[in-house]
VOGU-3710 file (C-alpha; in Angstrom, 3 decimals, decimal comma):
1> mielallvlm> -41,925/14,533/107,366  -40,796/11,882/109,842  -41,453/9,191/107,242  -39,128/10,939/104,796  -36,365/11,107/107,408  -36,833/7,388/108,154  -36,630/6,561/104,447  -33,371/8,549/104,159  -31,923/6,745/107,200  -32,933/3,375/105,730
11> aiavfaviav> -31,290/4,259/102,416  -28,096/5,247/104,237  -28,152/1,978/106,202  -28,647/-0,076/103,029  -25,793/1,780/101,342  -23,524/1,127/104,351  -24,343/-2,595/104,329  -23,689/-2,839/100,588  -20,385/-0,974/101,004  -19,245/-3,360/103,756
21> vmallklvlw> -20,226/-6,421/101,692  -18,343/-5,106/98,671  -15,253/-4,361/100,766  -15,295/-7,899/102,179  -15,742/-9,363/98,695  -12,806/-7,326/97,443  -10,657/-8,524/100,346  -11,544/-12,186/99,749  -10,862/-11,955/96,010  -7,560/-10,178/96,638
31> vvllpvkiil> -6,383/-12,872/99,086  -7,493/-15,734/96,813  -6,015/-14,282/93,619  -2,720/-13,003/95,109  -0,803/-16,258/94,472  -2,059/-16,369/90,891  -0,932/-12,781/90,397  2,538/-13,556/91,786  2,962/-16,668/89,618  1,858/-14,840/86,454
41> gllvlpllli> 4,222/-11,983/87,306  7,140/-14,402/87,534  6,180/-16,039/84,236  5,864/-12,708/82,428  9,170/-11,273/83,702  11,372/-12,916/81,013  9,014/-11,700/78,308  9,259/-8,153/79,658  13,055/-8,364/79,616  13,007/-9,542/75,989
51> kalvgglllf> 10,612/-6,710/75,133  12,944/-4,172/76,750  15,949/-5,545/74,828  14,151/-5,503/71,468  12,748/-2,033/72,164  16,197/-0,700/73,026  17,720/-2,109/69,859  14,858/-0,721/67,778  15,290/2,689/69,371  19,025/2,538/68,647
61> vvgplvaiam> 18,333/1,842/64,955  15,269/4,049/64,356  16,166/6,883/66,751  18,525/8,772/64,408  16,005/8,550/61,558  13,284/9,993/63,763  15,648/12,775/64,905  16,396/13,721/61,287  12,667/13,713/60,480  11,988/15,975/63,490
71> vgaliaviaa> 14,639/18,459/62,336  13,057/18,490/58,866  9,616/19,055/60,360  10,970/21,899/62,513  12,471/23,592/59,454  9,154/23,198/57,590  7,188/24,735/60,476  9,602/27,660/60,757  9,344/28,275/57,003  5,546/28,093/57,163
81> vvvpllpvlf> 5,525/30,766/59,882  8,185/33,088/58,433  7,174/33,123/54,732  3,789/34,868/55,300  5,575/37,516/57,402  8,055/38,482/54,649  5,898/41,344/53,229  5,530/42,842/56,717  9,287/42,587/57,258  9,913/44,231/53,865
91> vgfvvwffvr> 7,605/47,170/54,665  9,321/47,554/58,042  12,728/47,555/56,357  11,629/50,232/53,837  10,249/52,442/56,624  13,456/51,976/58,633  15,554/52,804/55,560  13,699/56,098/54,885  13,725/57,125/58,545  17,416/56,316/58,812
101> ssarpvaar> 18,317/58,211/55,601  16,399/61,353/56,627  18,056/61,588/60,057  20,995/63,968/60,478  24,361/62,303/60,697  25,968/62,222/64,107  29,073/64,423/64,338  32,303/62,696/65,267  33,948/63,846/68,515
//
């Protein structure tokens, strides 16, 4: 039983050492690659601005077409939901009509 506890403690110690080594490696890589990351960010900034400009213009041109297509799709979905319910609505209307016609009229005051 003591051997098992020692094995568990050794495994925990090995895991702790590996975790510390990995953290140090991450820190070293981050410090070494930070200037490269900053330089690449500055080089990519004009490209991102051009992308934003082109995307805005494209949205300005294509946006109304997409809005019209969405309205058409909404009308199609509403029709697809309502058309199968028409027989149920018709039966409800007929029942309402017969119940309404058989009721006594309300006297005027």
